[in-house]
ZAKOLMI-76007 format. One record per residue (C-alpha): residue number from 1; residue in three letters; x, y, z. Coordinates in Angstrom, 3 decimals, padded with zeros to 6 digits. Example, Ala and Ser with C-alpha at 12.3 -4.5 7.8 and 13.67 -1.06 7.14 Angstrom:
<atoms>
<atom resi="1" resn="ALA" c1="012.300" c2="-004.500" c3="007.800"/>
<atom resi="2" resn="SER" c1="013.670" c2="-001.060" c3="007.140"/>
</atoms>
This chain:
<atoms>
<atom resi="1" resn="MET" c1="-037.890" c2="-024.999" c3="074.021"/>
<atom resi="2" resn="LYS" c1="-038.922" c2="-021.383" c3="074.318"/>
<atom resi="3" resn="PRO" c1="-042.034" c2="-020.273" c3="072.472"/>
<atom resi="4" resn="GLY" c1="-041.291" c2="-018.759" c3="069.064"/>
<atom resi="5" resn="TYR" c1="-037.874" c2="-020.438" c3="068.972"/>
<atom resi="6" resn="GLU" c1="-039.099" c2="-023.150" c3="066.586"/>
<atom resi="7" resn="ALA" c1="-040.452" c2="-020.532" c3="064.194"/>
<atom resi="8" resn="LEU" c1="-037.115" c2="-018.663" c3="064.250"/>
<atom resi="9" resn="GLU" c1="-035.231" c2="-021.891" c3="063.693"/>
<atom resi="10" resn="LEU" c1="-037.478" c2="-022.774" c3="060.725"/>
<atom resi="11" resn="GLU" c1="-037.031" c2="-019.264" c3="059.282"/>
<atom resi="12" resn="LEU" c1="-033.242" c2="-019.530" c3="059.736"/>
<atom resi="13" resn="THR" c1="-033.201" c2="-022.901" c3="057.934"/>
<atom resi="14" resn="GLN" c1="-035.259" c2="-021.476" c3="055.051"/>
<atom resi="15" resn="THR" c1="-032.983" c2="-018.431" c3="054.856"/>
<atom resi="16" resn="LYS" c1="-029.908" c2="-020.667" c3="054.731"/>
<atom resi="17" resn="GLU" c1="-031.471" c2="-022.718" c3="051.916"/>
<atom resi="18" resn="GLU" c1="-032.358" c2="-019.578" c3="049.963"/>
<atom resi="19" resn="LEU" c1="-028.842" c2="-018.222" c3="050.521"/>
<atom resi="20" resn="ALA" c1="-027.327" c2="-021.485" c3="049.255"/>
<atom resi="21" resn="LYS" c1="-029.520" c2="-021.293" c3="046.127"/>
<atom resi="22" resn="ALA" c1="-028.572" c2="-017.644" c3="045.590"/>
<atom resi="23" resn="LEU" c1="-024.883" c2="-018.459" c3="045.986"/>
<atom resi="24" resn="GLU" c1="-025.208" c2="-021.300" c3="043.467"/>
<atom resi="25" resn="LEU" c1="-026.925" c2="-018.967" c3="040.993"/>
<atom resi="26" resn="LEU" c1="-024.227" c2="-016.349" c3="041.550"/>
<atom resi="27" resn="LYS" c1="-021.525" c2="-018.950" c3="040.948"/>
<atom resi="28" resn="LYS" c1="-023.173" c2="-020.022" c3="037.662"/>
<atom resi="29" resn="ALA" c1="-023.610" c2="-016.394" c3="036.602"/>
<atom resi="30" resn="LEU" c1="-019.939" c2="-015.614" c3="037.292"/>
<atom resi="31" resn="GLU" c1="-018.866" c2="-018.680" c3="035.305"/>
<atom resi="32" resn="GLU" c1="-021.083" c2="-017.590" c3="032.399"/>
<atom resi="33" resn="ILE" c1="-019.665" c2="-014.055" c3="032.560"/>
<atom resi="34" resn="ALA" c1="-016.129" c2="-015.470" c3="032.464"/>
<atom resi="35" resn="LYS" c1="-017.015" c2="-017.589" c3="029.401"/>
<atom resi="36" resn="LEU" c1="-018.574" c2="-014.590" c3="027.644"/>
<atom resi="37" resn="LYS" c1="-015.552" c2="-012.399" c3="028.437"/>
<atom resi="38" resn="GLU" c1="-013.292" c2="-015.090" c3="027.017"/>
<atom resi="39" resn="ARG" c1="-015.404" c2="-015.268" c3="023.838"/>
<atom resi="40" resn="LEU" c1="-015.409" c2="-011.492" c3="023.609"/>
<atom resi="41" resn="ASN" c1="-011.608" c2="-011.461" c3="023.637"/>
<atom resi="42" resn="LEU" c1="-011.315" c2="-014.002" c3="020.807"/>
<atom resi="43" resn="ASN" c1="-009.935" c2="-012.690" c3="017.555"/>
<atom resi="44" resn="SER" c1="-008.258" c2="-014.047" c3="014.442"/>
<atom resi="45" resn="LYS" c1="-004.908" c2="-014.274" c3="016.228"/>
<atom resi="46" resn="ASN" c1="-006.041" c2="-016.503" c3="019.106"/>
<atom resi="47" resn="SER" c1="-008.845" c2="-018.531" c3="017.502"/>
<atom resi="48" resn="SER" c1="-010.073" c2="-019.889" c3="014.186"/>
<atom resi="49" resn="LYS" c1="-012.099" c2="-016.719" c3="013.524"/>
<atom resi="50" resn="PRO" c1="-011.354" c2="-014.927" c3="010.232"/>
<atom resi="51" resn="PRO" c1="-009.708" c2="-011.471" c3="010.480"/>
<atom resi="52" resn="SER" c1="-012.835" c2="-009.810" c3="009.069"/>
<atom resi="53" resn="THR" c1="-014.680" c2="-010.612" c3="012.326"/>
<atom resi="54" resn="ASP" c1="-012.137" c2="-008.859" c3="014.533"/>
<atom resi="55" resn="GLN" c1="-013.434" c2="-005.868" c3="016.467"/>
<atom resi="56" resn="LYS" c1="-011.389" c2="-002.734" c3="016.122"/>
<atom resi="57" resn="GLY" c1="-009.951" c2="-001.516" c3="019.393"/>
<atom resi="58" resn="ASN" c1="-010.733" c2="001.869" c3="020.809"/>
<atom resi="59" resn="THR" c1="-009.461" c2="004.482" c3="018.428"/>
<atom resi="60" resn="ASP" c1="-009.254" c2="008.188" c3="018.783"/>
<atom resi="61" resn="ASP" c1="-011.864" c2="010.407" c3="017.127"/>
<atom resi="62" resn="LYS" c1="-009.553" c2="011.197" c3="014.217"/>
<atom resi="63" resn="GLU" c1="-009.546" c2="007.536" c3="013.137"/>
<atom resi="64" resn="LYS" c1="-013.286" c2="007.122" c3="013.801"/>
<atom resi="65" resn="ASP" c1="-013.980" c2="009.959" c3="011.387"/>
<atom resi="66" resn="GLY" c1="-011.943" c2="008.251" c3="008.645"/>
<atom resi="67" resn="LYS" c1="-009.230" c2="010.902" c3="008.693"/>
<atom resi="68" resn="ALA" c1="-006.351" c2="008.681" c3="009.723"/>
<atom resi="69" resn="ARG" c1="-004.429" c2="008.783" c3="006.456"/>
<atom resi="70" resn="THR" c1="-002.469" c2="011.786" c3="005.265"/>
<atom resi="71" resn="LEU" c1="-004.342" c2="014.061" c3="002.855"/>
<atom resi="72" resn="PHE" c1="-003.189" c2="014.256" c3="-000.750"/>
<atom resi="73" resn="PRO" c1="-001.596" c2="017.584" c3="-001.717"/>
<atom resi="74" resn="PRO" c1="-003.708" c2="020.048" c3="-003.784"/>
<atom resi="75" resn="GLU" c1="-001.754" c2="019.294" c3="-006.993"/>
<atom resi="76" resn="ARG" c1="-002.950" c2="015.665" c3="-006.841"/>
<atom resi="77" resn="MET" c1="-006.631" c2="016.689" c3="-006.989"/>
<atom resi="78" resn="ASP" c1="-008.407" c2="015.940" c3="-010.258"/>
<atom resi="79" resn="ARG" c1="-011.738" c2="017.429" c3="-009.153"/>
<atom resi="80" resn="HIS" c1="-012.915" c2="019.810" c3="-006.458"/>
<atom resi="81" resn="ILE" c1="-016.551" c2="019.667" c3="-005.360"/>
<atom resi="82" resn="GLN" c1="-017.968" c2="022.210" c3="-002.926"/>
<atom resi="83" resn="CYS" c1="-020.789" c2="020.667" c3="-000.892"/>
<atom resi="84" resn="THR" c1="-023.455" c2="023.102" c3="000.325"/>
<atom resi="85" resn="GLN" c1="-026.793" c2="022.941" c3="002.064"/>
<atom resi="86" resn="GLU" c1="-029.818" c2="025.198" c3="001.810"/>
<atom resi="87" resn="ASN" c1="-031.749" c2="024.060" c3="004.879"/>
<atom resi="88" resn="CYS" c1="-030.917" c2="023.233" c3="008.485"/>
<atom resi="89" resn="PRO" c1="-030.790" c2="019.420" c3="008.695"/>
<atom resi="90" resn="HIS" c1="-032.264" c2="019.596" c3="012.225"/>
<atom resi="91" resn="CYS" c1="-035.309" c2="021.880" c3="011.857"/>
<atom resi="92" resn="GLY" c1="-035.570" c2="022.508" c3="008.104"/>
<atom resi="93" resn="SER" c1="-035.151" c2="026.280" c3="008.389"/>
<atom resi="94" resn="THR" c1="-033.662" c2="028.166" c3="005.421"/>
<atom resi="95" resn="ARG" c1="-032.154" c2="030.758" c3="007.782"/>
<atom resi="96" resn="ILE" c1="-028.649" c2="029.251" c3="007.833"/>
<atom resi="97" resn="GLN" c1="-025.233" c2="030.910" c3="007.615"/>
<atom resi="98" resn="LEU" c1="-021.738" c2="029.616" c3="007.023"/>
<atom resi="99" resn="GLY" c1="-020.465" c2="028.780" c3="010.476"/>
<atom resi="100" resn="GLY" c1="-016.721" c2="028.432" c3="010.249"/>
<atom resi="101" resn="LYS" c1="-013.595" c2="029.821" c3="008.702"/>
<atom resi="102" resn="SER" c1="-012.595" c2="026.559" c3="007.056"/>
<atom resi="103" resn="ALA" c1="-014.444" c2="023.633" c3="005.539"/>
<atom resi="104" resn="GLU" c1="-014.120" c2="019.998" c3="006.548"/>
<atom resi="105" resn="VAL" c1="-012.048" c2="018.298" c3="003.854"/>
<atom resi="106" resn="LEU" c1="-012.703" c2="014.708" c3="002.840"/>
<atom resi="107" resn="GLN" c1="-010.829" c2="013.054" c3="000.003"/>
<atom resi="108" resn="GLN" c1="-011.805" c2="009.981" c3="-001.972"/>
<atom resi="109" resn="ALA" c1="-009.336" c2="008.176" c3="-004.199"/>
<atom resi="110" resn="GLU" c1="-010.803" c2="005.993" c3="-006.919"/>
<atom resi="111" resn="LEU" c1="-008.875" c2="003.548" c3="-009.032"/>
<atom resi="112" resn="PRO" c1="-009.394" c2="004.136" c3="-012.753"/>
<atom resi="113" resn="ASP" c1="-011.454" c2="001.650" c3="-014.728"/>
<atom resi="114" resn="ALA" c1="-009.183" c2="-000.523" c3="-016.800"/>
<atom resi="115" resn="LYS" c1="-009.757" c2="-003.396" c3="-019.151"/>
<atom resi="116" resn="ALA" c1="-008.264" c2="-006.539" c3="-017.749"/>
<atom resi="117" resn="LEU" c1="-005.410" c2="-008.104" c3="-019.678"/>
<atom resi="118" resn="VAL" c1="-006.084" c2="-011.814" c3="-019.389"/>
<atom resi="119" resn="THR" c1="-003.116" c2="-014.155" c3="-019.588"/>
<atom resi="120" resn="GLU" c1="-003.352" c2="-017.925" c3="-019.487"/>
<atom resi="121" resn="TYR" c1="-000.352" c2="-019.787" c3="-018.119"/>
<atom resi="122" resn="TYR" c1="000.353" c2="-023.414" c3="-018.942"/>
<atom resi="123" resn="LEU" c1="002.380" c2="-024.837" c3="-016.086"/>
<atom resi="124" resn="LEU" c1="004.007" c2="-027.880" c3="-017.645"/>
<atom resi="125" resn="LYS" c1="004.413" c2="-031.002" c3="-015.545"/>
<atom resi="126" resn="TYR" c1="007.702" c2="-032.876" c3="-015.353"/>
<atom resi="127" resn="SER" c1="009.029" c2="-036.079" c3="-013.863"/>
<atom resi="128" resn="CYS" c1="012.686" c2="-036.620" c3="-013.024"/>
<atom resi="129" resn="ASP" c1="014.370" c2="-039.739" c3="-014.419"/>
<atom resi="130" resn="ALA" c1="017.076" c2="-039.488" c3="-011.722"/>
<atom resi="131" resn="CYS" c1="014.919" c2="-039.349" c3="-008.544"/>
<atom resi="132" resn="GLY" c1="011.484" c2="-040.247" c3="-009.889"/>
<atom resi="133" resn="LYS" c1="009.771" c2="-037.214" c3="-008.349"/>
<atom resi="134" resn="LYS" c1="007.245" c2="-035.034" c3="-010.170"/>
<atom resi="135" resn="SER" c1="007.227" c2="-031.251" c3="-010.416"/>
<atom resi="136" resn="THR" c1="005.348" c2="-028.403" c3="-012.058"/>
<atom resi="137" resn="ALA" c1="006.975" c2="-025.462" c3="-013.818"/>
<atom resi="138" resn="PRO" c1="006.762" c2="-022.263" c3="-011.764"/>
<atom resi="139" resn="LEU" c1="005.034" c2="-019.075" c3="-012.852"/>
<atom resi="140" resn="PRO" c1="007.330" c2="-016.496" c3="-014.470"/>
<atom resi="141" resn="THR" c1="008.895" c2="-013.884" c3="-012.208"/>
<atom resi="142" resn="GLY" c1="006.598" c2="-010.912" c3="-011.692"/>
<atom resi="143" resn="VAL" c1="003.321" c2="-012.832" c3="-011.773"/>
<atom resi="144" resn="PHE" c1="001.463" c2="-011.814" c3="-008.649"/>
<atom resi="145" resn="HIS" c1="-000.172" c2="-014.089" c3="-006.101"/>
<atom resi="146" resn="LEU" c1="-000.641" c2="-011.446" c3="-003.480"/>
<atom resi="147" resn="ALA" c1="-001.762" c2="-011.422" c3="000.093"/>
<atom resi="148" resn="LYS" c1="-003.906" c2="-008.436" c3="001.081"/>
<atom resi="149" resn="ARG" c1="-000.986" c2="-006.440" c3="002.477"/>
<atom resi="150" resn="GLU" c1="001.062" c2="-007.125" c3="-000.673"/>
<atom resi="151" resn="ALA" c1="-001.900" c2="-005.970" c3="-002.796"/>
<atom resi="152" resn="ILE" c1="-002.019" c2="-002.749" c3="-000.764"/>
<atom resi="153" resn="GLN" c1="001.677" c2="-002.199" c3="-001.482"/>
<atom resi="154" resn="LEU" c1="001.112" c2="-002.851" c3="-005.200"/>
<atom resi="155" resn="ILE" c1="-001.736" c2="-000.292" c3="-005.356"/>
<atom resi="156" resn="LYS" c1="000.464" c2="002.216" c3="-003.561"/>
<atom resi="157" resn="GLU" c1="003.323" c2="001.654" c3="-006.010"/>
<atom resi="158" resn="LEU" c1="001.117" c2="001.680" c3="-009.130"/>
<atom resi="159" resn="TYR" c1="-001.258" c2="004.500" c3="-008.264"/>
<atom resi="160" resn="GLY" c1="000.362" c2="006.316" c3="-005.319"/>
<atom resi="161" resn="VAL" c1="-002.732" c2="005.670" c3="-003.171"/>
<atom resi="162" resn="ASP" c1="-002.889" c2="004.267" c3="000.358"/>
<atom resi="163" resn="ILE" c1="-005.843" c2="001.923" c3="000.887"/>
<atom resi="164" resn="SER" c1="-006.968" c2="-000.002" c3="003.939"/>
<atom resi="165" resn="VAL" c1="-006.916" c2="-003.786" c3="004.328"/>
<atom resi="166" resn="GLY" c1="-010.721" c2="-003.660" c3="004.436"/>
<atom resi="167" resn="SER" c1="-010.831" c2="-002.135" c3="000.933"/>
<atom resi="168" resn="VAL" c1="-009.034" c2="-005.083" c3="-000.696"/>
<atom resi="169" resn="PRO" c1="-012.032" c2="-007.485" c3="-000.636"/>
<atom resi="170" resn="ASN" c1="-014.216" c2="-004.752" c3="-002.202"/>
<atom resi="171" resn="ILE" c1="-011.701" c2="-004.303" c3="-005.027"/>
<atom resi="172" resn="GLU" c1="-011.395" c2="-008.080" c3="-005.454"/>
<atom resi="173" resn="GLU" c1="-015.184" c2="-008.291" c3="-005.811"/>
<atom resi="174" resn="ARG" c1="-015.204" c2="-005.549" c3="-008.468"/>
<atom resi="175" resn="VAL" c1="-012.473" c2="-007.342" c3="-010.424"/>
<atom resi="176" resn="THR" c1="-014.326" c2="-010.661" c3="-010.142"/>
<atom resi="177" resn="ASN" c1="-017.526" c2="-009.034" c3="-011.388"/>
<atom resi="178" resn="ALA" c1="-015.598" c2="-007.502" c3="-014.301"/>
<atom resi="179" resn="PHE" c1="-014.421" c2="-010.992" c3="-015.320"/>
<atom resi="180" resn="ILE" c1="-017.952" c2="-012.355" c3="-015.085"/>
<atom resi="181" resn="ILE" c1="-019.172" c2="-009.623" c3="-017.452"/>
<atom resi="182" resn="LEU" c1="-016.435" c2="-010.511" c3="-019.973"/>
</atoms>
């Protein structure tokens, strides 16, 4: 064997071993990335996750700013509040001037406070002498057991206000708290 050949052969063997380890690590990393991507793409439609954990997709700036719904016409306004500032929010200077021809308009619709009308329903139980099966009387027509989207439609019909699906749990919590206070 030529001198130095053994050292090169040993170095080549070590390099091959290191390359095999690196390839194994890369394979594991790619598998982990694939698992994480799969988890990232899970939502309430393709897993057991609740809808509240879903990530919103990319939206345009208009939706990010909360301006997606149509503004109410001026005749629907109950109050007008002009928001001003006296200092620059960046440096604190009082040397500020109005900087545009029009103001940014944000509208907030609030549902009026109302005392809950509490109704107790007695759903009578029956058994059939003909077939032997049992049944319970249904609720009267017009008694609501609403899903979130149905509740949104009800609010729109009652108050003429569009609300988001995310607002429904907040309203439900307020109603629940109102019952607790009673």
